[in-house]
C-alpha positions in Angstrom: 114.5 148.1 143.9 115.0 144.5 145.0 118.0 143.0 146.8 119.6 139.7 147.7 121.2 140.0 151.1 123.7 137.3 152.1 125.1 137.0 155.6 128.2 135.0 156.4 129.3 133.9 159.9 133.0 134.0 160.9 134.8 131.4 158.6 136.6 128.5 160.1 139.3 129.2 157.5 139.4 132.9 157.1 142.4 133.1 154.7 140.9 130.4 152.4 137.4 132.1 152.5 138.8 135.5 151.7 140.9 134.2 148.8 138.0 132.2 147.2 135.4 134.9 147.9 137.4 137.8 146.3 139.2 135.9 143.5 136.4 133.5 142.4 133.0 134.3 143.9 132.9 138.0 143.4 134.0 137.8 139.7 131.1 135.3 139.2 128.6 137.6 140.8 129.8 140.5 138.6 128.7 138.5 135.5 125.1 138.2 136.6 122.9 140.1 134.1 121.0 143.2 135.2 122.9 143.5 138.4 122.5 147.2 139.3 125.0 147.2 142.2 126.8 145.1 144.7 128.3 145.9 148.1 130.2 143.8 150.6 130.3 145.0 154.2 132.6 143.6 156.9 130.8 143.3 160.1 132.6 145.2 162.9 130.1 144.4 165.6 126.7 142.6 165.8 124.2 143.2 168.6 121.4 141.1 170.1 122.6 137.9 168.6 125.0 135.1 169.4 125.9 134.8 165.7 129.5 135.8 164.9 128.7 137.7 161.7 131.6 138.3 159.4 130.3 139.7 156.1 127.1 141.0 154.6 126.7 141.2 150.9 124.0 143.1 149.0 123.1 142.5 145.4 120.8 145.2 144.0 118.4 144.9 141.1 116.0 147.3 139.5 112.8 145.4 140.6 111.6 142.1 142.0 110.8 141.0 138.4 114.3 141.8 137.2 115.8 139.9 140.2 113.6 136.9 139.5 114.8 136.9 135.8 118.4 137.1 137.0 118.0 134.1 139.3 117.1 132.0 136.3 120.2 132.9 134.3 123.2 130.5 133.8 125.4 133.2 135.3 123.4 133.2 138.6 123.3 129.4 138.5 127.1 129.4 138.4 127.1 131.7 141.5 124.8 129.4 143.3 127.0 126.4 142.4 130.0 128.1 143.8 128.4 128.5 147.2 129.3 124.9 148.0 132.9 125.8 147.4 132.6 128.7 149.9 130.9 126.5 152.5 134.1 124.5 152.7 135.6 127.5 154.5 132.6 128.2 156.8 131.1 126.6 159.8 127.6 126.8 158.3 126.1 127.9 155.0 125.4 131.6 154.5 121.9 133.0 155.1 120.2 134.4 152.0 117.3 136.9 152.0 115.5 138.4 149.1 114.0 141.8 150.0 112.3 144.7 148.3 
């Protein structure tokens, strides 16, 4: 299993972020080939940090190799291109980690 984990801080425009994230961004993510699963978690509380975490998203793939192949697809490139649209609602870009 391999995952992409994305953390979002509290948006400066929460309503705009929520609308774009759920109506545009998530449908784009759902088109990524070989996506095994996806979860979005609303952060209720974060500890040991000054960051104001808002959402954590997990995209799951069968293996690191499958994840790497998915990153190269036009569908994933479209997801990455949409991040700039999300950033308009945020104070700073999301943090992305690729993990196994």
